[in-house]
Short mmCIF file of the C-alpha atoms (twelve columns), coordinates in Angstrom:
data_MODEL
# 
_entry.id   MODEL 
# 
loop_
_atom_site.group_PDB 
_atom_site.id 
_atom_site.type_symbol 
_atom_site.label_atom_id 
_atom_site.label_alt_id 
_atom_site.label_comp_id 
_atom_site.label_asym_id 
_atom_site.label_seq_id 
_atom_site.Cartn_x 
_atom_site.Cartn_y 
_atom_site.Cartn_z 
_atom_site.pdbx_PDB_model_num 
ATOM 1   C CA . MET A 1   9.322   -6.358  4.512   1 
ATOM 2   C CA . GLN A 2   12.681  -5.308  5.860   1 
ATOM 3   C CA . LYS A 3   13.752  -1.663  5.429   1 
ATOM 4   C CA . GLY A 4   16.904  0.203   6.617   1 
ATOM 5   C CA . TYR A 5   17.566  2.741   9.220   1 
ATOM 6   C CA . LYS A 6   19.579  5.520   7.541   1 
ATOM 7   C CA . TYR A 7   17.922  8.525   5.705   1 
ATOM 8   C CA . LEU A 8   20.354  10.915  4.437   1 
ATOM 9   C CA . PRO A 9   24.139  10.903  4.538   1 
ATOM 10  C CA . THR A 10  25.625  13.579  6.666   1 
ATOM 11  C CA . VAL A 11  27.890  15.991  4.850   1 
ATOM 12  C CA . ALA A 12  30.684  17.660  6.836   1 
ATOM 13  C CA . MET A 13  30.752  21.371  5.648   1 
ATOM 14  C CA . GLY A 14  33.894  22.248  7.605   1 
ATOM 15  C CA . PHE A 15  34.854  26.029  7.204   1 
ATOM 16  C CA . LYS A 16  33.356  26.515  3.723   1 
ATOM 17  C CA . PRO A 17  32.548  30.146  2.968   1 
ATOM 18  C CA . ILE A 18  28.929  30.963  3.706   1 
ATOM 19  C CA . ALA A 19  28.158  31.729  0.135   1 
ATOM 20  C CA . ILE A 20  29.238  28.354  -1.096  1 
ATOM 21  C CA . ILE A 21  27.118  26.823  1.768   1 
ATOM 22  C CA . MET A 22  24.150  28.757  0.711   1 
ATOM 23  C CA . ILE A 23  24.513  27.829  -2.928  1 
ATOM 24  C CA . ALA A 24  24.794  24.114  -2.022  1 
ATOM 25  C CA . LEU A 25  21.670  24.404  0.117   1 
ATOM 26  C CA . VAL A 26  19.680  26.096  -2.718  1 
ATOM 27  C CA . THR A 27  20.946  23.633  -5.141  1 
ATOM 28  C CA . ALA A 28  19.848  20.694  -2.943  1 
ATOM 29  C CA . SER A 29  16.459  22.255  -2.536  1 
ATOM 30  C CA . VAL A 30  16.079  22.610  -6.395  1 
ATOM 31  C CA . VAL A 31  17.026  19.041  -6.913  1 
ATOM 32  C CA . ASN A 32  14.494  17.913  -4.279  1 
ATOM 33  C CA . ALA A 33  11.858  20.061  -5.811  1 
ATOM 34  C CA . GLN A 34  12.485  18.551  -9.223  1 
ATOM 35  C CA . GLN A 35  12.211  15.133  -7.802  1 
ATOM 36  C CA . VAL A 36  8.680   15.763  -6.446  1 
ATOM 37  C CA . THR A 37  7.316   18.128  -9.070  1 
ATOM 38  C CA . ALA A 38  8.719   16.732  -12.213 1 
ATOM 39  C CA . LYS A 39  6.081   16.720  -15.026 1 
ATOM 40  C CA . LEU A 40  4.493   13.439  -15.185 1 
ATOM 41  C CA . PRO A 41  3.522   11.816  -18.603 1 
ATOM 42  C CA . THR A 42  -0.025  12.000  -19.682 1 
ATOM 43  C CA . TRP A 43  -0.774  8.265   -18.656 1 
ATOM 44  C CA . ALA A 44  0.318   8.863   -14.972 1 
ATOM 45  C CA . PHE A 45  -1.731  10.320  -12.052 1 
ATOM 46  C CA . GLY A 46  -0.376  13.213  -10.126 1 
ATOM 47  C CA . PRO A 47  0.828   15.463  -8.697  1 
ATOM 48  C CA . PHE A 48  -0.475  14.085  -5.326  1 
ATOM 49  C CA . VAL A 49  -0.316  17.038  -2.955  1 
ATOM 50  C CA . ARG A 50  -0.331  16.778  0.901   1 
ATOM 51  C CA . PRO A 51  -3.017  19.006  2.247   1 
ATOM 52  C CA . ALA A 52  -1.713  21.648  4.813   1 
ATOM 53  C CA . ASN A 53  -1.886  21.110  8.579   1 
ATOM 54  C CA . VAL A 54  -3.580  17.721  8.282   1 
ATOM 55  C CA . ASN A 55  -1.020  15.001  8.305   1 
ATOM 56  C CA . PRO A 56  -0.584  12.424  9.869   1 
ATOM 57  C CA . ILE A 57  -4.391  11.735  9.984   1 
ATOM 58  C CA . ILE A 58  -3.953  8.473   12.025  1 
ATOM 59  C CA . SER A 59  -1.549  7.816   14.786  1 
ATOM 60  C CA . PRO A 60  -1.123  5.220   17.674  1 
ATOM 61  C CA . ASP A 61  -3.703  5.346   20.235  1 
ATOM 62  C CA . THR A 62  -2.952  3.802   23.692  1 
ATOM 63  C CA . ALA A 63  -6.661  4.368   24.829  1 
ATOM 64  C CA . SER A 64  -8.481  2.322   22.316  1 
ATOM 65  C CA . GLN A 65  -9.193  -1.233  23.448  1 
ATOM 66  C CA . PHE A 66  -11.413 -4.290  22.891  1 
ATOM 67  C CA . PHE A 67  -11.885 -7.817  24.297  1 
ATOM 68  C CA . ASP A 68  -9.324  -9.946  22.411  1 
ATOM 69  C CA . PRO A 69  -10.632 -13.390 21.750  1 
ATOM 70  C CA . MET A 70  -7.005  -14.797 21.591  1 
ATOM 71  C CA . ASN A 71  -5.575  -13.384 24.754  1 
ATOM 72  C CA . GLN A 72  -8.963  -13.465 26.424  1 
ATOM 73  C CA . LYS A 73  -8.823  -10.081 28.013  1 
ATOM 74  C CA . ILE A 74  -9.172  -6.316  27.326  1 
ATOM 75  C CA . TRP A 75  -6.422  -5.398  24.869  1 
ATOM 76  C CA . HIS A 76  -4.754  -2.166  23.649  1 
ATOM 77  C CA . TRP A 77  -4.649  -3.166  20.002  1 
ATOM 78  C CA . GLU A 78  -3.244  -0.131  18.290  1 
ATOM 79  C CA . SER A 79  -0.850  1.230   20.949  1 
ATOM 80  C CA . ASN A 80  2.439   0.871   19.129  1 
ATOM 81  C CA . ASP A 81  1.860   1.660   15.434  1 
ATOM 82  C CA . THR A 82  -0.876  2.505   12.890  1 
ATOM 83  C CA . PHE A 83  0.131   2.363   9.244   1 
ATOM 84  C CA . ASN A 84  -0.433  0.898   5.657   1 
ATOM 85  C CA . PRO A 85  -4.106  1.909   5.030   1 
ATOM 86  C CA . ALA A 86  -6.791  0.719   2.540   1 
ATOM 87  C CA . ALA A 87  -9.665  2.937   1.501   1 
ATOM 88  C CA . THR A 88  -12.927 2.865   -0.009  1 
ATOM 89  C CA . VAL A 89  -16.302 5.046   -0.359  1 
ATOM 90  C CA . LYS A 90  -19.622 4.082   1.330   1 
ATOM 91  C CA . ASN A 91  -22.728 6.337   1.648   1 
ATOM 92  C CA . GLY A 92  -20.898 9.470   0.718   1 
ATOM 93  C CA . LYS A 93  -17.976 8.977   3.100   1 
ATOM 94  C CA . ILE A 94  -14.543 7.618   2.800   1 
ATOM 95  C CA . TYR A 95  -13.641 4.798   5.049   1 
ATOM 96  C CA . VAL A 96  -9.999  4.034   5.869   1 
ATOM 97  C CA . ILE A 97  -9.081  0.544   7.001   1 
ATOM 98  C CA . TYR A 98  -5.483  0.557   8.416   1 
ATOM 99  C CA . ARG A 99  -3.045  -1.860  9.954   1 
ATOM 100 C CA . SER A 100 -2.284  -1.490  13.646  1 
ATOM 101 C CA . GLU A 101 0.190   -3.058  15.848  1 
ATOM 102 C CA . ASP A 102 -0.040  -3.718  19.663  1 
ATOM 103 C CA . ASN A 103 2.956   -3.813  22.027  1 
ATOM 104 C CA . SER A 104 3.092   -7.412  22.510  1 
ATOM 105 C CA . GLY A 105 6.642   -7.925  21.076  1 
ATOM 106 C CA . LYS A 106 9.844   -6.032  20.298  1 
ATOM 107 C CA . GLY A 107 11.291  -5.579  16.822  1 
ATOM 108 C CA . ILE A 108 9.861   -6.143  13.292  1 
ATOM 109 C CA . SER A 109 7.284   -8.678  12.784  1 
ATOM 110 C CA . GLN A 110 7.204   -9.509  16.623  1 
ATOM 111 C CA . ARG A 111 3.878   -7.776  17.381  1 
ATOM 112 C CA . THR A 112 0.253   -8.733  16.439  1 
ATOM 113 C CA . SER A 113 -1.526  -6.751  13.705  1 
ATOM 114 C CA . ARG A 114 -5.200  -5.954  13.419  1 
ATOM 115 C CA . LEU A 115 -7.189  -3.868  11.128  1 
ATOM 116 C CA . GLY A 116 -8.888  -0.836  12.492  1 
ATOM 117 C CA . ILE A 117 -11.377 1.572   10.617  1 
ATOM 118 C CA . ALA A 118 -12.136 5.193   10.490  1 
ATOM 119 C CA . GLU A 119 -14.550 7.345   8.414   1 
ATOM 120 C CA . THR A 120 -14.414 10.839  6.950   1 
ATOM 121 C CA . PRO A 121 -16.799 13.102  5.185   1 
ATOM 122 C CA . ASP A 122 -14.127 15.133  3.417   1 
ATOM 123 C CA . GLY A 123 -11.106 12.732  3.236   1 
ATOM 124 C CA . THR A 124 -9.056  14.473  5.748   1 
ATOM 125 C CA . THR A 125 -11.031 14.771  9.053   1 
ATOM 126 C CA . LEU A 126 -11.288 11.247  10.537  1 
ATOM 127 C CA . LYS A 127 -13.557 9.630   13.132  1 
ATOM 128 C CA . ARG A 128 -11.952 6.340   14.472  1 
ATOM 129 C CA . PHE A 129 -13.829 3.419   15.789  1 
ATOM 130 C CA . SER A 130 -12.507 1.942   18.913  1 
ATOM 131 C CA . LYS A 131 -12.459 -1.629  17.890  1 
ATOM 132 C CA . PRO A 132 -10.710 -3.467  14.976  1 
ATOM 133 C CA . VAL A 133 -12.821 -5.012  12.311  1 
ATOM 134 C CA . LEU A 134 -10.636 -7.896  11.146  1 
ATOM 135 C CA . PHE A 135 -8.308  -9.613  13.503  1 
ATOM 136 C CA . PRO A 136 -7.010  -13.016 14.618  1 
ATOM 137 C CA . ALA A 137 -9.721  -15.106 16.425  1 
ATOM 138 C CA . ASP A 138 -10.317 -18.628 17.522  1 
ATOM 139 C CA . ASP A 139 -11.768 -19.438 14.004  1 
ATOM 140 C CA . ASN A 140 -10.707 -21.433 11.009  1 
ATOM 141 C CA . MET A 141 -8.109  -18.960 10.107  1 
ATOM 142 C CA . LYS A 142 -6.297  -19.150 13.364  1 
ATOM 143 C CA . GLU A 143 -3.553  -21.213 11.997  1 
ATOM 144 C CA . TYR A 144 -2.808  -18.622 9.307   1 
ATOM 145 C CA . GLU A 145 -3.237  -15.400 11.384  1 
ATOM 146 C CA . TRP A 146 -1.963  -16.094 14.990  1 
ATOM 147 C CA . ARG A 147 -0.004  -14.659 16.305  1 
ATOM 148 C CA . GLY A 148 1.207   -12.354 13.526  1 
ATOM 149 C CA . GLY A 149 -2.304  -11.157 12.604  1 
ATOM 150 C CA . CYS A 150 -3.872  -9.443  9.668   1 
ATOM 151 C CA . GLU A 151 -1.689  -7.077  7.749   1 
ATOM 152 C CA . ASP A 152 -1.523  -4.522  4.904   1 
ATOM 153 C CA . PRO A 153 -5.085  -4.559  3.499   1 
ATOM 154 C CA . ARG A 154 -6.253  -3.408  0.046   1 
ATOM 155 C CA . VAL A 155 -10.041 -2.933  -0.413  1 
ATOM 156 C CA . ALA A 156 -12.443 -2.302  -3.269  1 
ATOM 157 C CA . VAL A 157 -16.219 -2.624  -3.956  1 
ATOM 158 C CA . THR A 158 -18.277 -4.276  -6.570  1 
ATOM 159 C CA . ALA A 159 -20.923 -2.533  -8.437  1 
ATOM 160 C CA . ASP A 160 -23.503 -4.181  -6.271  1 
ATOM 161 C CA . GLY A 161 -22.049 -2.993  -2.985  1 
ATOM 162 C CA . THR A 162 -19.901 -6.120  -1.972  1 
ATOM 163 C CA . TYR A 163 -16.672 -5.018  -0.478  1 
ATOM 164 C CA . LEU A 164 -13.457 -7.138  -0.941  1 
ATOM 165 C CA . ILE A 165 -10.438 -6.890  1.220   1 
ATOM 166 C CA . LEU A 166 -7.198  -8.563  0.243   1 
ATOM 167 C CA . TYR A 167 -4.733  -8.747  3.184   1 
ATOM 168 C CA . THR A 168 -1.783  -10.661 4.487   1 
ATOM 169 C CA . GLU A 169 -2.365  -13.530 6.949   1 
ATOM 170 C CA . TRP A 170 0.738   -13.740 9.024   1 
ATOM 171 C CA . ASN A 171 1.337   -16.657 11.411  1 
ATOM 172 C CA . GLY A 172 5.067   -15.972 11.967  1 
ATOM 173 C CA . LYS A 173 6.015   -18.624 9.500   1 
ATOM 174 C CA . VAL A 174 4.524   -17.881 5.998   1 
ATOM 175 C CA . PRO A 175 2.720   -14.746 4.854   1 
ATOM 176 C CA . ARG A 176 -0.280  -15.605 2.672   1 
ATOM 177 C CA . LEU A 177 -2.488  -13.411 0.686   1 
ATOM 178 C CA . ALA A 178 -6.021  -13.842 1.905   1 
ATOM 179 C CA . ALA A 179 -9.456  -12.517 1.053   1 
ATOM 180 C CA . ALA A 180 -12.598 -11.447 3.098   1 
ATOM 181 C CA . THR A 181 -15.956 -9.760  2.063   1 
ATOM 182 C CA . SER A 182 -18.467 -7.571  3.584   1 
ATOM 183 C CA . ARG A 183 -21.574 -5.584  2.921   1 
ATOM 184 C CA . ASP A 184 -20.941 -2.886  5.611   1 
ATOM 185 C CA . LEU A 185 -17.193 -2.807  6.199   1 
ATOM 186 C CA . PHE A 186 -17.561 -3.741  9.799   1 
ATOM 187 C CA . LYS A 187 -18.388 -7.368  9.625   1 
ATOM 188 C CA . TRP A 188 -16.270 -9.568  7.355   1 
ATOM 189 C CA . LYS A 189 -16.464 -13.082 6.205   1 
ATOM 190 C CA . LYS A 190 -13.000 -14.558 5.879   1 
ATOM 191 C CA . TYR A 191 -12.191 -16.889 3.070   1 
ATOM 192 C CA . GLY A 192 -8.491  -17.564 3.676   1 
ATOM 193 C CA . PRO A 193 -5.571  -17.879 1.393   1 
ATOM 194 C CA . VAL A 194 -6.470  -16.983 -2.157  1 
ATOM 195 C CA . PHE A 195 -4.232  -19.526 -3.742  1 
ATOM 196 C CA . LYS A 196 -5.199  -22.500 -1.762  1 
ATOM 197 C CA . GLN A 197 -7.229  -24.154 -4.619  1 
ATOM 198 C CA . ALA A 198 -5.123  -23.077 -7.740  1 
ATOM 199 C CA . TYR A 199 -3.127  -25.862 -9.478  1 
ATOM 200 C CA . ASN A 200 -4.006  -28.285 -6.764  1 
ATOM 201 C CA . GLY A 201 -2.557  -26.052 -4.129  1 
ATOM 202 C CA . ARG A 202 0.845   -25.536 -5.681  1 
ATOM 203 C CA . PHE A 203 1.243   -22.016 -4.628  1 
ATOM 204 C CA . PHE A 204 -0.443  -22.388 -1.195  1 
ATOM 205 C CA . ASP A 205 2.685   -22.277 0.854   1 
ATOM 206 C CA . ILE A 206 4.785   -19.678 -0.919  1 
ATOM 207 C CA . GLN A 207 5.157   -16.234 0.435   1 
ATOM 208 C CA . SER A 208 2.510   -14.037 -1.002  1 
ATOM 209 C CA . LYS A 209 1.236   -10.591 -0.371  1 
ATOM 210 C CA . SER A 210 0.166   -7.039  -1.693  1 
ATOM 211 C CA . ALA A 211 -2.710  -7.431  -4.089  1 
ATOM 212 C CA . SER A 212 -3.851  -4.514  -6.297  1 
ATOM 213 C CA . ILE A 213 -7.275  -5.279  -7.692  1 
ATOM 214 C CA . VAL A 214 -8.177  -3.885  -11.029 1 
ATOM 215 C CA . THR A 215 -11.005 -1.242  -10.836 1 
ATOM 216 C CA . LYS A 216 -12.525 1.424   -13.076 1 
ATOM 217 C CA . LEU A 217 -14.815 4.495   -12.795 1 
ATOM 218 C CA . VAL A 218 -18.495 3.844   -13.653 1 
ATOM 219 C CA . ASN A 219 -20.694 6.865   -13.437 1 
ATOM 220 C CA . GLY A 220 -18.159 8.448   -11.087 1 
ATOM 221 C CA . LYS A 221 -17.964 5.488   -8.817  1 
ATOM 222 C CA . GLN A 222 -14.802 3.326   -8.440  1 
ATOM 223 C CA . VAL A 223 -15.789 -0.243  -8.750  1 
ATOM 224 C CA . ILE A 224 -14.138 -3.688  -9.240  1 
ATOM 225 C CA . ALA A 225 -13.937 -4.537  -13.010 1 
ATOM 226 C CA . LYS A 226 -13.308 -7.510  -15.118 1 
ATOM 227 C CA . VAL A 227 -10.507 -7.484  -17.776 1 
ATOM 228 C CA . GLN A 228 -11.275 -10.078 -20.495 1 
ATOM 229 C CA . SER A 229 -14.199 -11.657 -18.643 1 
ATOM 230 C CA . LYS A 230 -12.122 -12.295 -15.339 1 
ATOM 231 C CA . TYR A 231 -11.357 -10.382 -12.295 1 
ATOM 232 C CA . TRP A 232 -7.705  -9.325  -12.194 1 
ATOM 233 C CA . ILE A 233 -5.048  -8.587  -9.574  1 
ATOM 234 C CA . TYR A 234 -1.458  -7.421  -9.710  1 
ATOM 235 C CA . TRP A 235 0.380   -8.857  -6.734  1 
ATOM 236 C CA . GLY A 236 3.818   -9.326  -5.191  1 
ATOM 237 C CA . GLU A 237 6.528   -7.843  -3.232  1 
ATOM 238 C CA . LYS A 238 9.829   -8.309  -5.038  1 
ATOM 239 C CA . ASN A 239 8.437   -8.867  -8.391  1 
ATOM 240 C CA . VAL A 240 5.014   -8.022  -9.945  1 
ATOM 241 C CA . TYR A 241 2.847   -11.087 -10.786 1 
ATOM 242 C CA . ALA A 242 -0.687  -11.421 -11.812 1 
ATOM 243 C CA . ALA A 243 -3.782  -13.647 -10.953 1 
ATOM 244 C CA . THR A 244 -7.266  -14.004 -12.236 1 
ATOM 245 C CA . SER A 245 -10.509 -15.027 -10.624 1 
ATOM 246 C CA . THR A 246 -14.274 -15.576 -11.306 1 
ATOM 247 C CA . ASP A 247 -15.538 -15.292 -7.740  1 
ATOM 248 C CA . LEU A 248 -13.143 -12.652 -6.071  1 
ATOM 249 C CA . VAL A 249 -11.922 -15.058 -3.257  1 
ATOM 250 C CA . ASN A 250 -10.303 -17.929 -5.193  1 
ATOM 251 C CA . TRP A 251 -7.421  -16.627 -7.354  1 
ATOM 252 C CA . GLU A 252 -5.207  -18.457 -10.048 1 
ATOM 253 C CA . PRO A 253 -1.769  -17.043 -10.504 1 
ATOM 254 C CA . LEU A 254 -0.549  -16.669 -14.154 1 
ATOM 255 C CA . ILE A 255 2.230   -19.064 -14.809 1 
ATOM 256 C CA . ASN A 256 4.814   -19.858 -17.502 1 
ATOM 257 C CA . THR A 257 4.762   -22.941 -19.566 1 
ATOM 258 C CA . ASP A 258 7.248   -24.594 -17.108 1 
ATOM 259 C CA . GLY A 259 4.874   -24.023 -14.328 1 
ATOM 260 C CA . THR A 260 6.643   -21.193 -12.586 1 
ATOM 261 C CA . LEU A 261 5.120   -17.805 -11.777 1 
ATOM 262 C CA . LYS A 262 4.992   -15.381 -14.573 1 
ATOM 263 C CA . ILE A 263 6.934   -12.233 -13.784 1 
ATOM 264 C CA . LEU A 264 5.536   -8.874  -15.235 1 
ATOM 265 C CA . PHE A 265 8.183   -6.632  -14.162 1 
ATOM 266 C CA . SER A 266 10.997  -6.526  -11.546 1 
ATOM 267 C CA . PRO A 267 13.394  -4.264  -9.708  1 
ATOM 268 C CA . ARG A 268 15.732  -2.220  -11.674 1 
ATOM 269 C CA . ASN A 269 19.448  -1.554  -11.071 1 
ATOM 270 C CA . GLY A 270 20.102  2.100   -10.649 1 
ATOM 271 C CA . TYR A 271 16.497  3.101   -9.997  1 
ATOM 272 C CA . PHE A 272 14.561  3.889   -7.103  1 
ATOM 273 C CA . ASP A 273 12.918  0.526   -7.235  1 
ATOM 274 C CA . SER A 274 16.053  -1.436  -7.229  1 
ATOM 275 C CA . ILE A 275 15.156  -3.842  -4.279  1 
ATOM 276 C CA . TYR A 276 11.322  -4.227  -4.262  1 
ATOM 277 C CA . THR A 277 8.453   -3.452  -6.662  1 
ATOM 278 C CA . GLU A 278 5.616   -4.057  -4.102  1 
ATOM 279 C CA . CYS A 279 2.119   -3.703  -5.448  1 
ATOM 280 C CA . GLY A 280 0.041   -0.829  -4.002  1 
ATOM 281 C CA . PRO A 281 -3.544  0.263   -3.952  1 
ATOM 282 C CA . PRO A 282 -6.365  -0.745  -6.495  1 
ATOM 283 C CA . SER A 283 -5.389  -0.365  -10.133 1 
ATOM 284 C CA . ILE A 284 -7.337  1.894   -12.415 1 
ATOM 285 C CA . ILE A 285 -8.520  1.236   -15.930 1 
ATOM 286 C CA . THR A 286 -8.054  4.480   -17.893 1 
ATOM 287 C CA . ASP A 287 -8.307  5.395   -21.529 1 
ATOM 288 C CA . LYS A 288 -4.497  4.743   -21.789 1 
ATOM 289 C CA . GLY A 289 -4.454  1.257   -20.169 1 
ATOM 290 C CA . ILE A 290 -4.390  -0.240  -16.758 1 
ATOM 291 C CA . LEU A 291 -2.560  1.917   -14.169 1 
ATOM 292 C CA . LEU A 292 -0.722  0.281   -11.284 1 
ATOM 293 C CA . PHE A 293 0.575   2.113   -8.357  1 
ATOM 294 C CA . TYR A 294 3.477   0.322   -6.665  1 
ATOM 295 C CA . ASN A 295 5.951   0.855   -3.913  1 
ATOM 296 C CA . GLY A 296 9.754   0.868   -4.843  1 
ATOM 297 C CA . LYS A 297 12.466  0.247   -2.409  1 
ATOM 298 C CA . ASN A 298 15.881  1.816   -3.097  1 
ATOM 299 C CA . SER A 299 19.185  -0.224  -2.716  1 
ATOM 300 C CA . ASP A 300 22.162  1.125   -0.981  1 
ATOM 301 C CA . THR A 301 24.588  -0.345  -3.628  1 
ATOM 302 C CA . ASN A 302 22.821  -0.357  -6.978  1 
ATOM 303 C CA . GLY A 303 19.939  2.097   -6.498  1 
ATOM 304 C CA . ASP A 304 19.271  5.567   -7.517  1 
ATOM 305 C CA . LYS A 305 21.658  7.852   -5.595  1 
ATOM 306 C CA . ASN A 306 19.196  10.749  -5.649  1 
ATOM 307 C CA . TYR A 307 17.340  8.773   -2.868  1 
ATOM 308 C CA . ALA A 308 18.293  7.466   0.353   1 
ATOM 309 C CA . SER A 309 19.236  3.775   0.960   1 
ATOM 310 C CA . ASN A 310 16.306  1.556   1.759   1 
ATOM 311 C CA . THR A 311 13.774  4.396   1.028   1 
ATOM 312 C CA . TYR A 312 10.260  3.419   -0.124  1 
ATOM 313 C CA . CYS A 313 8.911   5.733   -2.813  1 
ATOM 314 C CA . GLY A 314 5.829   5.586   -4.994  1 
ATOM 315 C CA . GLY A 315 5.944   4.302   -8.553  1 
ATOM 316 C CA . GLN A 316 3.492   3.940   -11.509 1 
ATOM 317 C CA . ALA A 317 3.425   1.496   -14.477 1 
ATOM 318 C CA . LEU A 318 1.000   1.240   -17.239 1 
ATOM 319 C CA . PHE A 319 -0.315  -2.087  -18.672 1 
ATOM 320 C CA . SER A 320 -1.987  -2.715  -21.917 1 
ATOM 321 C CA . LEU A 321 -5.736  -3.305  -21.614 1 
ATOM 322 C CA . ASN A 322 -5.504  -5.638  -24.620 1 
ATOM 323 C CA . ASP A 323 -2.765  -7.765  -22.826 1 
ATOM 324 C CA . PRO A 324 -2.789  -7.085  -19.075 1 
ATOM 325 C CA . THR A 325 0.447   -8.695  -18.853 1 
ATOM 326 C CA . LYS A 326 2.432   -6.306  -21.122 1 
ATOM 327 C CA . VAL A 327 4.008   -3.237  -19.425 1 
ATOM 328 C CA . VAL A 328 3.694   -0.355  -21.931 1 
ATOM 329 C CA . ALA A 329 5.325   2.451   -19.751 1 
ATOM 330 C CA . ARG A 330 6.856   2.935   -16.383 1 
ATOM 331 C CA . LEU A 331 8.032   5.969   -14.411 1 
ATOM 332 C CA . ASP A 332 11.798  6.258   -13.966 1 
ATOM 333 C CA . LYS A 333 11.598  8.639   -11.231 1 
ATOM 334 C CA . PRO A 334 9.036   8.179   -8.259  1 
ATOM 335 C CA . TYR A 335 5.938   10.365  -8.317  1 
ATOM 336 C CA . PHE A 336 6.004   10.430  -4.505  1 
ATOM 337 C CA . ILE A 337 8.798   10.441  -2.027  1 
ATOM 338 C CA . PRO A 338 9.251   10.817  1.864   1 
ATOM 339 C CA . GLU A 339 9.352   14.434  2.848   1 
ATOM 340 C CA . ALA A 340 7.643   15.001  6.136   1 
ATOM 341 C CA . PRO A 341 9.519   14.315  9.476   1 
ATOM 342 C CA . PHE A 342 6.941   11.629  10.352  1 
ATOM 343 C CA . GLU A 343 7.611   9.872   6.989   1 
ATOM 344 C CA . LYS A 344 11.276  9.656   7.954   1 
ATOM 345 C CA . SER A 345 10.954  8.468   11.518  1 
ATOM 346 C CA . GLY A 346 9.356   5.549   13.265  1 
ATOM 347 C CA . GLN A 347 9.899   1.760   12.694  1 
ATOM 348 C CA . TYR A 348 11.580  2.585   9.376   1 
ATOM 349 C CA . PRO A 349 13.410  5.847   9.504   1 
ATOM 350 C CA . ALA A 350 14.995  5.470   6.105   1 
ATOM 351 C CA . GLY A 351 12.037  7.208   4.907   1 
ATOM 352 C CA . THR A 352 8.799   5.355   3.773   1 
ATOM 353 C CA . VAL A 353 5.666   6.500   1.977   1 
ATOM 354 C CA . PHE A 354 3.852   3.130   1.361   1 
ATOM 355 C CA . THR A 355 0.599   3.553   -0.706  1 
ATOM 356 C CA . GLU A 356 -2.268  1.092   -0.323  1 
ATOM 357 C CA . GLY A 357 -5.343  3.211   -0.498  1 
ATOM 358 C CA . LEU A 358 -6.699  5.072   -3.532  1 
ATOM 359 C CA . VAL A 359 -10.223 6.294   -3.915  1 
ATOM 360 C CA . TYR A 360 -12.210 8.630   -6.287  1 
ATOM 361 C CA . PHE A 361 -14.195 11.091  -4.175  1 
ATOM 362 C CA . ASN A 362 -15.678 14.383  -4.946  1 
ATOM 363 C CA . ALA A 363 -13.971 14.342  -8.442  1 
ATOM 364 C CA . LYS A 364 -10.507 13.975  -6.827  1 
ATOM 365 C CA . TRP A 365 -8.152  11.088  -6.065  1 
ATOM 366 C CA . PHE A 366 -7.311  10.571  -2.344  1 
ATOM 367 C CA . LEU A 367 -4.105  8.557   -1.833  1 
ATOM 368 C CA . TYR A 368 -3.731  6.998   1.672   1 
ATOM 369 C CA . TYR A 369 -0.412  5.854   2.775   1 
ATOM 370 C CA . GLY A 370 1.786   4.590   5.500   1 
ATOM 371 C CA . CYS A 371 4.575   6.732   6.898   1 
ATOM 372 C CA . ALA A 372 7.656   4.744   8.125   1 
ATOM 373 C CA . ASP A 373 5.473   1.873   9.089   1 
ATOM 374 C CA . SER A 374 4.158   4.156   12.220  1 
ATOM 375 C CA . ARG A 375 1.571   6.644   11.013  1 
ATOM 376 C CA . VAL A 376 -1.103  7.213   8.218   1 
ATOM 377 C CA . ALA A 377 -1.340  10.249  5.953   1 
ATOM 378 C CA . VAL A 378 -2.979  11.386  2.810   1 
ATOM 379 C CA . ALA A 379 -2.327  13.087  -0.495  1 
ATOM 380 C CA . ILE A 380 -4.720  14.471  -2.971  1 
ATOM 381 C CA . TYR A 381 -4.561  14.648  -6.801  1 
ATOM 382 C CA . ASP A 382 -7.183  16.943  -8.513  1 
ATOM 383 C CA . PRO A 383 -7.436  16.122  -12.291 1 
ATOM 384 C CA . ALA A 384 -9.066  19.396  -12.958 1 
ATOM 385 C CA . LYS A 385 -5.914  21.268  -12.150 1 
ATOM 386 C CA . ASN A 386 -3.911  19.109  -14.408 1 
ATOM 387 C CA . LYS A 387 -5.608  19.833  -17.627 1 
# 
């Protein structure tokens, strides 16, 4: 995904009287506060609050290393960037699975990505493991994963404890949405591109990424759910599409009568999501419908002028549970925007909060997100405070 490099326009103050300058600064602060704390509709989740003195919770580490099967030597696999995390719960702890990049290349998409893992007993204090858990190897996925790697995971768990990860296989030519499963989060079985079998492989070679699997709370545990007897994902970068499955690893995109992909919603001119509407963490079945979190990218020509050009902000949309293709509501303003310095510096200093992990833990919702494609951070929504 290509993002820009300018955050906020510089305003020349000249020799304005100090009182006018102060009024302008206060006004700007009020506008920014309204953007962040505007009251959300009852169907939406939030506000998500960044805990004090915690973030970023994951940053690049030049010391961690493992024996890389592709380079056949010890490799510093997360030395350049760590970002775009998934998250799930296991044995009373949150596990964060994050994308890392080595320093094997220069520029966007020129380095190799692997997926690392960390655990936390409280959602904010993390213990990182020194080796990646999902990475390119000399296996049957080599042609899809080398040398770009394994990118941008989303993870969720079935009621019986099988973990599903949906991630992007990147070989430098075509990004493909892929699946893998695990019982312990450390050893994964790769199944490869999720659209390989559907419609005799019609969508096998299309660019596909960013899958949000539908989940629900069952006795306080967030688990993968079926909708109308099938598993369901929302997916896509520029547009939001959908796909269904009976086995979690082979997925069939929804199509129109003419055989084209069915678009559920798209970028909007004049809004914060005017370039991309990229699907985020697992969706949630609520009493209002199916809640989808997505990442909206703002245009420099036809976007929302309240937000910087090329900024990624968080959006939410609600789908009908009776018809999961029907959007019944959508936020016009983002619920989450870049604020901290590390969210506005790094690989994409235009400003990026890129949400991919959402877990229910200790009666709160923990949102894990990438910061400017360089760091990982967390924000928390407490439903008890929103009643």
